[in-house]
Residue, then its C-alpha position, 0 to 999 in steps of 0.5 A: x849464638x846457635x840455640x843448641x850451643x846456648x843450651x850446651x853452655x847453660x848445661x855446662x854453666x849449671x854443672x859447674x855451679x852445682x859442683x862448686x856449691x857441693x864442694x863449698x856447702x856440705x849441707x844436706x843428704x840426698x833426700x833434699x833432692x825431693x823438696x828440690x825437685x818440687x820447688x823446681x817444678x813449682x818455680x817453673x813449668x810443669x813437667x808436662x809442659x817440657x815433656x810435650x815440647x813446651x805446649x800448654x795442654x791444661x792445668x790437670x795432666x796425669x804426668x804432673x799428678x804422678x811426679x807429684x804423688x811420686x815426690x810425696x810418697x818418697x817424702x813419706x819413705x824418707x820420714x819413716x826411714x828417719x824414724x819420725x813419729x807420725x802419731x806424735x806429729x799429728x798430736x802436736x799439730x791438731x790444728x793443722x790436721x783438723x784444717x786439712x780434715x775440714x778441707x776434705x770434708x768440705x769437698x763433699x759438697x763441692x761441685x767437683x768433689x774428686x777435683x777438690x780432693x785431689x787438690x787438697x791431697x796435693x796440698x797436704x802433700x807438702x807436709x811430709x815434703x817440709x818434713x824432709x827439710x826439718x829432719x835434716x841435721x841443720x834444717x836452715x842450711x839445708x833450706x838455704x842449699x836447696x833454694x840456692x841449687x834450684x836457683x843455679x838451675x832455674x835462672x840460667x835456663x829461664x834466660x836460655x829459654x826466653x830467647x829464641 
């Protein structure tokens, strides 16, 4: 089968699977695209890999940083729109925020402090993204829906792109 035909068949399969799943499962809002995109990117290659035609350029790429930061900012906006009490959240999860404060403080004596802070920010950004799940009406069903839909995308394309 020609590669272009296989790719087209993969697109059709993914579109059909997603359409059928959205008919069957009425879980979640459009905000679930934020964690879904992050899970898809983390479960596959970085976005810079796909945009550069499949070449490995290195671990730190500005495109990946911008996309991740954009998803984190979008998750914060979703939390604000849903009326999340950020002060109460910090107050109820003091240990978590103290650990991240310690991580940021430890970056001072690191050999690469900017790189360490960037990684801490990226890791801490998962908190607002996880809160997108937790602020849905049915968080368990929202998590299930996102992971199923991401698998509908990643599994077919992993098979298609594996074989030349």
